[in-house]
N, CA, C and O atoms as a Maestro MAE file, in Angstrom:
{
 s_m_m2io_version
 :::
 2.0.0
}

f_m_ct {
 s_m_title
 :::
 protein
 m_atom[312] {
  # First column is atom index #
  i_m_mmod_type
  r_m_x_coord
  r_m_y_coord
  r_m_z_coord
  i_m_residue_number
  s_m_chain_name
  s_m_pdb_residue_name
  s_m_pdb_atom_name
  i_m_atomic_number
  :::
  1 25 -4.003 17.615 21.520 1 A "MET " " N  " 7
  2 3 -3.068 18.383 20.577 1 A "MET " " CA " 6
  3 2 -3.305 18.315 19.328 1 A "MET " " C  " 6
  4 15 -3.902 17.372 18.809 1 A "MET " " O  " 8
  5 25 -2.792 19.466 18.622 2 A "THR " " N  " 7
  6 3 -3.320 19.941 17.411 2 A "THR " " CA " 6
  7 2 -2.260 19.281 16.611 2 A "THR " " C  " 6
  8 15 -1.225 18.908 17.163 2 A "THR " " O  " 8
  9 25 -2.478 19.098 15.218 3 A "VAL " " N  " 7
  10 3 -1.574 18.692 14.293 3 A "VAL " " CA " 6
  11 2 -0.409 19.440 14.086 3 A "VAL " " C  " 6
  12 15 0.654 18.871 13.839 3 A "VAL " " O  " 8
  13 25 -0.536 21.112 14.189 4 A "VAL " " N  " 7
  14 3 0.431 21.895 14.243 4 A "VAL " " CA " 6
  15 2 1.392 21.957 15.465 4 A "VAL " " C  " 6
  16 15 2.529 22.427 15.437 4 A "VAL " " O  " 8
  17 25 0.832 21.472 16.423 5 A "GLU " " N  " 7
  18 3 1.325 21.360 17.924 5 A "GLU " " CA " 6
  19 2 2.391 20.562 17.550 5 A "GLU " " C  " 6
  20 15 3.592 20.830 17.521 5 A "GLU " " O  " 8
  21 25 1.759 19.479 17.249 6 A "TYR " " N  " 7
  22 3 2.636 17.831 17.208 6 A "TYR " " CA " 6
  23 2 3.714 18.134 16.413 6 A "TYR " " C  " 6
  24 15 4.868 18.035 16.830 6 A "TYR " " O  " 8
  25 25 3.402 18.535 15.180 7 A "LEU " " N  " 7
  26 3 4.602 18.836 14.058 7 A "LEU " " CA " 6
  27 2 5.514 19.746 14.701 7 A "LEU " " C  " 6
  28 15 6.681 19.397 14.875 7 A "LEU " " O  " 8
  29 25 5.086 20.928 15.089 8 A "GLU " " N  " 7
  30 3 6.097 21.987 15.842 8 A "GLU " " CA " 6
  31 2 7.063 20.850 17.258 8 A "GLU " " C  " 6
  32 15 8.273 20.990 17.435 8 A "GLU " " O  " 8
  33 25 6.371 20.017 17.925 9 A "ASN " " N  " 7
  34 3 7.390 19.331 18.682 9 A "ASN " " CA " 6
  35 2 8.186 18.589 18.115 9 A "ASN " " C  " 6
  36 15 9.363 18.575 18.476 9 A "ASN " " O  " 8
  37 25 7.731 17.799 17.095 10 A "LEU " " N  " 7
  38 3 8.482 16.985 16.229 10 A "LEU " " CA " 6
  39 2 9.936 17.582 15.822 10 A "LEU " " C  " 6
  40 15 11.015 17.057 16.095 10 A "LEU " " O  " 8
  41 25 9.723 18.836 15.085 11 A "ILE " " N  " 7
  42 3 10.779 19.598 14.509 11 A "ILE " " CA " 6
  43 2 11.352 19.984 15.578 11 A "ILE " " C  " 6
  44 15 12.341 20.620 15.213 11 A "ILE " " O  " 8
  45 25 11.289 19.961 16.843 12 A "ARG " " N  " 7
  46 3 12.105 20.591 17.921 12 A "ARG " " CA " 6
  47 2 13.029 19.373 18.059 12 A "ARG " " C  " 6
  48 15 14.147 19.768 18.390 12 A "ARG " " O  " 8
  49 25 12.977 18.024 17.928 13 A "ILE " " N  " 7
  50 3 13.764 17.207 18.381 13 A "ILE " " CA " 6
  51 2 15.080 17.153 17.498 13 A "ILE " " C  " 6
  52 15 14.944 17.256 16.279 13 A "ILE " " O  " 8
  53 25 16.211 17.015 17.983 14 A "PRO " " N  " 7
  54 3 17.316 17.222 17.220 14 A "PRO " " CA " 6
  55 2 17.274 15.837 16.142 14 A "PRO " " C  " 6
  56 15 17.028 14.690 16.515 14 A "PRO " " O  " 8
  57 25 17.543 16.208 14.885 15 A "SER " " N  " 7
  58 3 17.708 14.845 14.077 15 A "SER " " CA " 6
  59 2 18.428 14.913 12.984 15 A "SER " " C  " 6
  60 15 18.030 14.541 11.880 15 A "SER " " O  " 8
  61 25 19.922 15.563 13.311 16 A "VAL " " N  " 7
  62 3 21.264 15.696 12.689 16 A "VAL " " CA " 6
  63 2 21.686 14.162 12.668 16 A "VAL " " C  " 6
  64 15 21.329 13.373 13.542 16 A "VAL " " O  " 8
  65 25 22.602 13.768 11.418 17 A "SER " " N  " 7
  66 3 23.008 12.635 11.179 17 A "SER " " CA " 6
  67 2 23.818 11.982 12.426 17 A "SER " " C  " 6
  68 15 23.752 10.763 12.585 17 A "SER " " O  " 8
  69 25 24.541 12.744 13.264 18 A "SER " " N  " 7
  70 3 25.633 12.777 14.059 18 A "SER " " CA " 6
  71 2 24.815 12.361 15.734 18 A "SER " " C  " 6
  72 15 25.467 12.218 16.768 18 A "SER " " O  " 8
  73 25 23.471 12.246 15.651 19 A "VAL " " N  " 7
  74 3 22.859 11.816 16.836 19 A "VAL " " CA " 6
  75 2 21.933 10.471 16.756 19 A "VAL " " C  " 6
  76 15 21.161 10.602 15.806 19 A "VAL " " O  " 8
  77 25 21.786 9.500 17.278 20 A "SER " " N  " 7
  78 3 20.596 8.805 17.156 20 A "SER " " CA " 6
  79 2 19.072 9.249 16.952 20 A "SER " " C  " 6
  80 15 18.574 10.169 17.601 20 A "SER " " O  " 8
  81 25 18.342 8.467 15.937 21 A "ASN " " N  " 7
  82 3 17.188 9.426 15.877 21 A "ASN " " CA " 6
  83 2 15.927 8.587 16.871 21 A "ASN " " C  " 6
  84 15 14.723 8.844 16.888 21 A "ASN " " O  " 8
  85 25 16.513 7.748 17.491 22 A "ARG " " N  " 7
  86 3 15.596 7.087 18.544 22 A "ARG " " CA " 6
  87 2 14.599 7.974 19.184 22 A "ARG " " C  " 6
  88 15 13.423 7.618 19.265 22 A "ARG " " O  " 8
  89 25 15.032 9.174 19.670 23 A "PRO " " N  " 7
  90 3 14.059 10.040 20.066 23 A "PRO " " CA " 6
  91 2 13.050 10.564 18.931 23 A "PRO " " C  " 6
  92 15 11.937 10.611 19.454 23 A "PRO " " O  " 8
  93 25 12.999 10.886 17.889 24 A "ILE " " N  " 7
  94 3 11.918 10.914 16.861 24 A "ILE " " CA " 6
  95 2 11.050 9.869 16.805 24 A "ILE " " C  " 6
  96 15 9.837 10.020 16.665 24 A "ILE " " O  " 8
  97 25 11.688 8.639 16.922 25 A "VAL " " N  " 7
  98 3 10.920 7.465 16.767 25 A "VAL " " CA " 6
  99 2 9.878 7.472 18.040 25 A "VAL " " C  " 6
  100 15 8.652 7.487 17.935 25 A "VAL " " O  " 8
  101 25 10.457 7.460 18.985 26 A "GLU " " N  " 7
  102 3 9.846 7.333 20.182 26 A "GLU " " CA " 6
  103 2 8.647 8.332 20.497 26 A "GLU " " C  " 6
  104 15 7.819 8.079 21.372 26 A "GLU " " O  " 8
  105 25 8.619 9.314 19.837 27 A "TYR " " N  " 7
  106 3 7.798 10.470 19.780 27 A "TYR " " CA " 6
  107 2 6.806 10.199 18.894 27 A "TYR " " C  " 6
  108 15 5.701 10.733 18.986 27 A "TYR " " O  " 8
  109 25 7.152 9.257 17.862 28 A "ALA " " N  " 7
  110 3 6.006 9.211 16.851 28 A "ALA " " CA " 6
  111 2 5.139 7.909 16.987 28 A "ALA " " C  " 6
  112 15 3.973 7.759 16.621 28 A "ALA " " O  " 8
  113 25 6.073 6.888 17.672 29 A "VAL " " N  " 7
  114 3 5.225 5.707 17.935 29 A "VAL " " CA " 6
  115 2 4.002 5.478 18.394 29 A "VAL " " C  " 6
  116 15 3.103 4.849 17.835 29 A "VAL " " O  " 8
  117 25 3.987 6.263 19.938 30 A "PRO " " N  " 7
  118 3 2.820 6.199 20.611 30 A "PRO " " CA " 6
  119 2 1.423 7.057 19.713 30 A "PRO " " C  " 6
  120 15 0.249 6.885 20.040 30 A "PRO " " O  " 8
  121 25 1.794 7.831 18.736 31 A "VAL " " N  " 7
  122 3 0.963 8.533 17.807 31 A "VAL " " CA " 6
  123 2 0.307 7.698 17.205 31 A "VAL " " C  " 6
  124 15 -0.916 7.586 17.297 31 A "VAL " " O  " 8
  125 25 1.170 6.889 16.393 32 A "LEU " " N  " 7
  126 3 0.655 6.170 15.312 32 A "LEU " " CA " 6
  127 2 -0.095 5.021 15.996 32 A "LEU " " C  " 6
  128 15 -1.173 4.787 15.450 32 A "LEU " " O  " 8
  129 25 0.253 4.084 17.266 33 A "GLN " " N  " 7
  130 3 -0.503 3.281 17.583 33 A "GLN " " CA " 6
  131 2 -1.675 3.800 18.491 33 A "GLN " " C  " 6
  132 15 -2.561 3.014 18.827 33 A "GLN " " O  " 8
  133 25 -1.688 4.835 18.807 34 A "GLY " " N  " 7
  134 3 -2.933 5.514 19.338 34 A "GLY " " CA " 6
  135 2 -3.975 5.561 17.887 34 A "GLY " " C  " 6
  136 15 -5.195 5.422 17.983 34 A "GLY " " O  " 8
  137 25 -3.501 5.708 17.002 35 A "ALA " " N  " 7
  138 3 -4.590 5.559 15.902 35 A "ALA " " CA " 6
  139 2 -4.526 4.480 15.105 35 A "ALA " " C  " 6
  140 15 -4.802 4.368 13.911 35 A "ALA " " O  " 8
  141 25 -4.058 3.547 16.037 36 A "HIS " " N  " 7
  142 3 -4.353 1.938 15.291 36 A "HIS " " CA " 6
  143 2 -3.322 1.500 14.207 36 A "HIS " " C  " 6
  144 15 -3.431 0.527 13.460 36 A "HIS " " O  " 8
  145 25 -2.603 2.132 14.244 37 A "TRP " " N  " 7
  146 3 -1.473 1.827 13.246 37 A "TRP " " CA " 6
  147 2 -0.487 0.524 13.694 37 A "TRP " " C  " 6
  148 15 -0.125 0.434 14.866 37 A "TRP " " O  " 8
  149 25 -0.213 -0.148 13.017 38 A "GLY " " N  " 7
  150 3 0.993 -1.263 13.323 38 A "GLY " " CA " 6
  151 2 2.356 -0.594 13.043 38 A "GLY " " C  " 6
  152 15 2.637 0.066 12.042 38 A "GLY " " O  " 8
  153 25 3.282 -0.917 14.261 39 A "THR " " N  " 7
  154 3 4.601 -0.155 14.154 39 A "THR " " CA " 6
  155 2 5.430 -1.336 14.205 39 A "THR " " C  " 6
  156 15 5.132 -2.268 14.952 39 A "THR " " O  " 8
  157 25 6.502 -1.362 13.425 40 A "ARG " " N  " 7
  158 3 7.748 -2.231 13.721 40 A "ARG " " CA " 6
  159 2 9.194 -1.344 13.788 40 A "ARG " " C  " 6
  160 15 9.419 -0.463 12.958 40 A "ARG " " O  " 8
  161 25 9.894 -1.592 14.584 41 A "LEU " " N  " 7
  162 3 11.287 -1.001 14.815 41 A "LEU " " CA " 6
  163 2 12.212 -1.910 14.112 41 A "LEU " " C  " 6
  164 15 12.143 -3.138 14.154 41 A "LEU " " O  " 8
  165 25 13.190 -1.132 13.382 42 A "MET " " N  " 7
  166 3 14.506 -2.304 13.064 42 A "MET " " CA " 6
  167 2 15.719 -1.240 13.399 42 A "MET " " C  " 6
  168 15 15.765 -0.110 12.913 42 A "MET " " O  " 8
  169 25 16.549 -1.704 14.173 43 A "THR " " N  " 7
  170 3 17.571 -0.943 14.642 43 A "THR " " CA " 6
  171 2 18.869 -1.522 14.128 43 A "THR " " C  " 6
  172 15 19.074 -2.719 13.925 43 A "THR " " O  " 8
  173 25 19.780 -0.460 13.930 44 A "HIS " " N  " 7
  174 3 21.264 -0.988 13.427 44 A "HIS " " CA " 6
  175 2 22.231 -0.090 14.254 44 A "HIS " " C  " 6
  176 15 21.754 0.668 15.099 44 A "HIS " " O  " 8
  177 25 23.415 -0.142 14.065 45 A "VAL " " N  " 7
  178 3 24.479 0.728 14.615 45 A "VAL " " CA " 6
  179 2 25.306 1.183 13.282 45 A "VAL " " C  " 6
  180 15 25.931 0.409 12.557 45 A "VAL " " O  " 8
  181 25 25.213 2.252 13.147 46 A "ASP " " N  " 7
  182 3 25.937 2.596 11.953 46 A "ASP " " CA " 6
  183 2 27.574 2.867 12.047 46 A "ASP " " C  " 6
  184 15 28.124 2.658 13.129 46 A "ASP " " O  " 8
  185 25 28.256 3.275 11.050 47 A "ALA " " N  " 7
  186 3 29.902 3.059 10.954 47 A "ALA " " CA " 6
  187 2 30.404 3.829 12.158 47 A "ALA " " C  " 6
  188 15 31.514 3.592 12.635 47 A "ALA " " O  " 8
  189 25 29.559 4.786 12.669 48 A "SER " " N  " 7
  190 3 30.535 5.498 13.686 48 A "SER " " CA " 6
  191 2 29.997 5.294 15.023 48 A "SER " " C  " 6
  192 15 30.363 6.041 15.930 48 A "SER " " O  " 8
  193 25 28.964 4.129 15.284 49 A "GLY " " N  " 7
  194 3 28.760 3.825 16.611 49 A "GLY " " CA " 6
  195 2 27.653 4.086 16.969 49 A "GLY " " C  " 6
  196 15 27.363 3.644 18.081 49 A "GLY " " O  " 8
  197 25 26.500 4.942 16.179 50 A "LEU " " N  " 7
  198 3 25.456 5.482 16.635 50 A "LEU " " CA " 6
  199 2 24.228 4.585 16.271 50 A "LEU " " C  " 6
  200 15 24.214 3.904 15.246 50 A "LEU " " O  " 8
  201 25 23.186 4.623 17.181 51 A "GLU " " N  " 7
  202 3 22.210 3.564 16.989 51 A "GLU " " CA " 6
  203 2 21.279 4.424 16.039 51 A "GLU " " C  " 6
  204 15 20.994 5.605 16.238 51 A "GLU " " O  " 8
  205 25 20.888 3.719 15.071 52 A "LYS " " N  " 7
  206 3 19.711 4.265 14.216 52 A "LYS " " CA " 6
  207 2 18.272 3.269 13.996 52 A "LYS " " C  " 6
  208 15 18.315 2.044 13.882 52 A "LYS " " O  " 8
  209 25 17.432 3.824 13.978 53 A "VAL " " N  " 7
  210 3 16.244 3.152 13.888 53 A "VAL " " CA " 6
  211 2 15.471 3.397 12.756 53 A "VAL " " C  " 6
  212 15 15.678 4.504 12.259 53 A "VAL " " O  " 8
  213 25 14.632 2.691 12.189 54 A "ASN " " N  " 7
  214 3 14.127 2.499 11.179 54 A "ASN " " CA " 6
  215 2 12.545 2.351 11.405 54 A "ASN " " C  " 6
  216 15 12.140 1.194 11.523 54 A "ASN " " O  " 8
  217 25 11.684 3.300 11.473 55 A "LEU " " N  " 7
  218 3 10.086 2.915 11.694 55 A "LEU " " CA " 6
  219 2 9.429 2.584 10.463 55 A "LEU " " C  " 6
  220 15 9.455 3.310 9.469 55 A "LEU " " O  " 8
  221 25 8.669 1.159 10.561 56 A "VAL " " N  " 7
  222 3 7.688 1.011 9.524 56 A "VAL " " CA " 6
  223 2 6.216 1.001 10.287 56 A "VAL " " C  " 6
  224 15 5.955 0.492 11.376 56 A "VAL " " O  " 8
  225 25 5.378 1.681 9.432 57 A "ALA " " N  " 7
  226 3 4.032 1.882 10.102 57 A "ALA " " CA " 6
  227 2 3.009 1.651 9.043 57 A "ALA " " C  " 6
  228 15 3.098 2.152 7.922 57 A "ALA " " O  " 8
  229 25 2.041 0.885 9.426 58 A "ALA " " N  " 7
  230 3 0.857 0.861 8.371 58 A "ALA " " CA " 6
  231 2 -0.283 0.857 9.047 58 A "ALA " " C  " 6
  232 15 -0.329 0.477 10.216 58 A "ALA " " O  " 8
  233 25 -1.284 1.262 8.412 59 A "ALA " " N  " 7
  234 3 -2.946 1.531 8.717 59 A "ALA " " CA " 6
  235 2 -3.067 0.101 9.187 59 A "ALA " " C  " 6
  236 15 -2.504 -0.865 8.672 59 A "ALA " " O  " 8
  237 25 -3.939 0.090 10.314 60 A "HIS " " N  " 7
  238 3 -4.802 -1.387 11.011 60 A "HIS " " CA " 6
  239 2 -5.086 -2.276 9.331 60 A "HIS " " C  " 6
  240 15 -5.387 -1.752 8.259 60 A "HIS " " O  " 8
  241 25 -4.908 -3.399 9.566 61 A "GLY " " N  " 7
  242 3 -4.859 -4.377 8.429 61 A "GLY " " CA " 6
  243 2 -4.180 -4.436 7.238 61 A "GLY " " C  " 6
  244 15 -4.328 -5.302 6.376 61 A "GLY " " O  " 8
  245 25 -3.344 -3.389 7.204 62 A "GLN " " N  " 7
  246 3 -2.095 -3.360 6.176 62 A "GLN " " CA " 6
  247 2 -0.816 -3.751 6.604 62 A "GLN " " C  " 6
  248 15 0.045 -3.934 5.743 62 A "GLN " " O  " 8
  249 25 -0.536 -3.919 7.852 63 A "THR " " N  " 7
  250 3 0.891 -4.363 8.426 63 A "THR " " CA " 6
  251 2 1.311 -5.804 7.687 63 A "THR " " C  " 6
  252 15 2.393 -5.750 7.103 63 A "THR " " O  " 8
  253 25 0.864 -6.619 7.652 64 A "SER " " N  " 7
  254 3 1.262 -7.831 7.071 64 A "SER " " CA " 6
  255 2 1.864 -7.555 5.397 64 A "SER " " C  " 6
  256 15 2.851 -7.977 4.794 64 A "SER " " O  " 8
  257 25 0.747 -6.646 5.029 65 A "LYS " " N  " 7
  258 3 1.053 -6.552 3.517 65 A "LYS " " CA " 6
  259 2 2.256 -5.355 3.139 65 A "LYS " " C  " 6
  260 15 2.717 -5.210 2.007 65 A "LYS " " O  " 8
  261 25 2.573 -4.702 4.103 66 A "ILE " " N  " 7
  262 3 3.502 -3.593 3.958 66 A "ILE " " CA " 6
  263 2 4.858 -4.546 4.148 66 A "ILE " " C  " 6
  264 15 5.750 -4.626 3.304 66 A "ILE " " O  " 8
  265 25 4.835 -5.267 5.452 67 A "LEU " " N  " 7
  266 3 6.130 -6.200 5.897 67 A "LEU " " CA " 6
  267 2 6.326 -6.996 4.760 67 A "LEU " " C  " 6
  268 15 7.482 -6.974 4.337 67 A "LEU " " O  " 8
  269 25 5.523 -7.697 4.138 68 A "LYS " " N  " 7
  270 3 5.845 -8.735 2.845 68 A "LYS " " CA " 6
  271 2 6.517 -8.090 1.723 68 A "LYS " " C  " 6
  272 15 7.469 -8.645 1.175 68 A "LYS " " O  " 8
  273 25 5.961 -6.636 1.242 69 A "LEU " " N  " 7
  274 3 6.681 -5.737 0.453 69 A "LEU " " CA " 6
  275 2 7.983 -5.307 1.186 69 A "LEU " " C  " 6
  276 15 8.827 -5.239 0.292 69 A "LEU " " O  " 8
  277 25 8.387 -5.082 2.012 70 A "ILE " " N  " 7
  278 3 9.697 -4.423 2.534 70 A "ILE " " CA " 6
  279 2 10.696 -5.699 2.402 70 A "ILE " " C  " 6
  280 15 11.576 -5.901 1.565 70 A "ILE " " O  " 8
  281 25 10.209 -6.616 3.667 71 A "TRP " " N  " 7
  282 3 10.850 -7.898 3.846 71 A "TRP " " CA " 6
  283 2 10.059 -9.131 3.290 71 A "TRP " " C  " 6
  284 15 9.193 -9.643 4.000 71 A "TRP " " O  " 8
  285 25 10.332 -9.625 2.034 72 A "PRO " " N  " 7
  286 3 9.650 -10.580 1.516 72 A "PRO " " CA " 6
  287 2 9.770 -11.823 2.188 72 A "PRO " " C  " 6
  288 15 8.854 -12.631 2.342 72 A "PRO " " O  " 8
  289 25 11.025 -11.951 2.611 73 A "SER " " N  " 7
  290 3 11.429 -13.258 3.663 73 A "SER " " CA " 6
  291 2 11.064 -13.511 5.178 73 A "SER " " C  " 6
  292 15 11.273 -14.491 5.892 73 A "SER " " O  " 8
  293 25 10.441 -12.285 5.434 74 A "VAL " " N  " 7
  294 3 9.977 -12.197 6.582 74 A "VAL " " CA " 6
  295 2 8.593 -13.117 6.803 74 A "VAL " " C  " 6
  296 15 7.713 -12.920 5.964 74 A "VAL " " O  " 8
  297 25 8.340 -14.016 7.761 75 A "SER " " N  " 7
  298 3 6.965 -14.364 7.949 75 A "SER " " CA " 6
  299 2 6.311 -13.433 8.583 75 A "SER " " C  " 6
  300 15 6.917 -12.637 9.300 75 A "SER " " O  " 8
  301 25 4.864 -13.379 8.408 76 A "THR " " N  " 7
  302 3 3.762 -12.577 9.072 76 A "THR " " CA " 6
  303 2 2.973 -13.476 9.778 76 A "THR " " C  " 6
  304 15 2.305 -12.966 10.678 76 A "THR " " O  " 8
  305 25 2.859 -14.767 9.604 77 A "ALA " " N  " 7
  306 3 1.788 -15.664 10.239 77 A "ALA " " CA " 6
  307 2 2.208 -15.671 11.946 77 A "ALA " " C  " 6
  308 15 3.262 -15.664 12.582 77 A "ALA " " O  " 8
  309 25 1.182 -15.683 12.175 78 A "ALA " " N  " 7
  310 3 0.878 -15.632 13.905 78 A "ALA " " CA " 6
  311 2 1.041 -17.220 14.347 78 A "ALA " " C  " 6
  312 15 0.890 -17.552 15.523 78 A "ALA " " O  " 8
  :::
 }
 m_bond[311] {
  # First column is bond index #
  i_m_from
  i_m_to
  i_m_order
  :::
  1 1 2 1
  2 2 3 1
  3 3 4 2
  4 3 5 1
  5 5 6 1
  6 6 7 1
  7 7 8 2
  8 7 9 1
  9 9 10 1
  10 10 11 1
  11 11 12 2
  12 11 13 1
  13 13 14 1
  14 14 15 1
  15 15 16 2
  16 15 17 1
  17 17 18 1
  18 18 19 1
  19 19 20 2
  20 19 21 1
  21 21 22 1
  22 22 23 1
  23 23 24 2
  24 23 25 1
  25 25 26 1
  26 26 27 1
  27 27 28 2
  28 27 29 1
  29 29 30 1
  30 30 31 1
  31 31 32 2
  32 31 33 1
  33 33 34 1
  34 34 35 1
  35 35 36 2
  36 35 37 1
  37 37 38 1
  38 38 39 1
  39 39 40 2
  40 39 41 1
  41 41 42 1
  42 42 43 1
  43 43 44 2
  44 43 45 1
  45 45 46 1
  46 46 47 1
  47 47 48 2
  48 47 49 1
  49 49 50 1
  50 50 51 1
  51 51 52 2
  52 51 53 1
  53 53 54 1
  54 54 55 1
  55 55 56 2
  56 55 57 1
  57 57 58 1
  58 58 59 1
  59 59 60 2
  60 59 61 1
  61 61 62 1
  62 62 63 1
  63 63 64 2
  64 63 65 1
  65 65 66 1
  66 66 67 1
  67 67 68 2
  68 67 69 1
  69 69 70 1
  70 70 71 1
  71 71 72 2
  72 71 73 1
  73 73 74 1
  74 74 75 1
  75 75 76 2
  76 75 77 1
  77 77 78 1
  78 78 79 1
  79 79 80 2
  80 79 81 1
  81 81 82 1
  82 82 83 1
  83 83 84 2
  84 83 85 1
  85 85 86 1
  86 86 87 1
  87 87 88 2
  88 87 89 1
  89 89 90 1
  90 90 91 1
  91 91 92 2
  92 91 93 1
  93 93 94 1
  94 94 95 1
  95 95 96 2
  96 95 97 1
  97 97 98 1
  98 98 99 1
  99 99 100 2
  100 99 101 1
  101 101 102 1
  102 102 103 1
  103 103 104 2
  104 103 105 1
  105 105 106 1
  106 106 107 1
  107 107 108 2
  108 107 109 1
  109 109 110 1
  110 110 111 1
  111 111 112 2
  112 111 113 1
  113 113 114 1
  114 114 115 1
  115 115 116 2
  116 115 117 1
  117 117 118 1
  118 118 119 1
  119 119 120 2
  120 119 121 1
  121 121 122 1
  122 122 123 1
  123 123 124 2
  124 123 125 1
  125 125 126 1
  126 126 127 1
  127 127 128 2
  128 127 129 1
  129 129 130 1
  130 130 131 1
  131 131 132 2
  132 131 133 1
  133 133 134 1
  134 134 135 1
  135 135 136 2
  136 135 137 1
  137 137 138 1
  138 138 139 1
  139 139 140 2
  140 139 141 1
  141 141 142 1
  142 142 143 1
  143 143 144 2
  144 143 145 1
  145 145 146 1
  146 146 147 1
  147 147 148 2
  148 147 149 1
  149 149 150 1
  150 150 151 1
  151 151 152 2
  152 151 153 1
  153 153 154 1
  154 154 155 1
  155 155 156 2
  156 155 157 1
  157 157 158 1
  158 158 159 1
  159 159 160 2
  160 159 161 1
  161 161 162 1
  162 162 163 1
  163 163 164 2
  164 163 165 1
  165 165 166 1
  166 166 167 1
  167 167 168 2
  168 167 169 1
  169 169 170 1
  170 170 171 1
  171 171 172 2
  172 171 173 1
  173 173 174 1
  174 174 175 1
  175 175 176 2
  176 175 177 1
  177 177 178 1
  178 178 179 1
  179 179 180 2
  180 179 181 1
  181 181 182 1
  182 182 183 1
  183 183 184 2
  184 183 185 1
  185 185 186 1
  186 186 187 1
  187 187 188 2
  188 187 189 1
  189 189 190 1
  190 190 191 1
  191 191 192 2
  192 191 193 1
  193 193 194 1
  194 194 195 1
  195 195 196 2
  196 195 197 1
  197 197 198 1
  198 198 199 1
  199 199 200 2
  200 199 201 1
  201 201 202 1
  202 202 203 1
  203 203 204 2
  204 203 205 1
  205 205 206 1
  206 206 207 1
  207 207 208 2
  208 207 209 1
  209 209 210 1
  210 210 211 1
  211 211 212 2
  212 211 213 1
  213 213 214 1
  214 214 215 1
  215 215 216 2
  216 215 217 1
  217 217 218 1
  218 218 219 1
  219 219 220 2
  220 219 221 1
  221 221 222 1
  222 222 223 1
  223 223 224 2
  224 223 225 1
  225 225 226 1
  226 226 227 1
  227 227 228 2
  228 227 229 1
  229 229 230 1
  230 230 231 1
  231 231 232 2
  232 231 233 1
  233 233 234 1
  234 234 235 1
  235 235 236 2
  236 235 237 1
  237 237 238 1
  238 238 239 1
  239 239 240 2
  240 239 241 1
  241 241 242 1
  242 242 243 1
  243 243 244 2
  244 243 245 1
  245 245 246 1
  246 246 247 1
  247 247 248 2
  248 247 249 1
  249 249 250 1
  250 250 251 1
  251 251 252 2
  252 251 253 1
  253 253 254 1
  254 254 255 1
  255 255 256 2
  256 255 257 1
  257 257 258 1
  258 258 259 1
  259 259 260 2
  260 259 261 1
  261 261 262 1
  262 262 263 1
  263 263 264 2
  264 263 265 1
  265 265 266 1
  266 266 267 1
  267 267 268 2
  268 267 269 1
  269 269 270 1
  270 270 271 1
  271 271 272 2
  272 271 273 1
  273 273 274 1
  274 274 275 1
  275 275 276 2
  276 275 277 1
  277 277 278 1
  278 278 279 1
  279 279 280 2
  280 279 281 1
  281 281 282 1
  282 282 283 1
  283 283 284 2
  284 283 285 1
  285 285 286 1
  286 286 287 1
  287 287 288 2
  288 287 289 1
  289 289 290 1
  290 290 291 1
  291 291 292 2
  292 291 293 1
  293 293 294 1
  294 294 295 1
  295 295 296 2
  296 295 297 1
  297 297 298 1
  298 298 299 1
  299 299 300 2
  300 299 301 1
  301 301 302 1
  302 302 303 1
  303 303 304 2
  304 303 305 1
  305 305 306 1
  306 306 307 1
  307 307 308 2
  308 307 309 1
  309 309 310 1
  310 310 311 1
  311 311 312 2
  :::
 }
}
């Protein structure tokens, strides 16, 4: 799949705030992981009861550094 095809597929996924963004995240995660990026998902339910998913992705070897910047209180020790 080319980058253009990937992006065309991505923008076809509904992304209005009145629906969960999980389908977009689920589309992106395998591509990132296939490129050896680390991924973390953080989910929450918004005020209207919809699940929302935050995707944090970092290049190989950078995951713990990124997580420390975003969530300083999170331990990344294995």
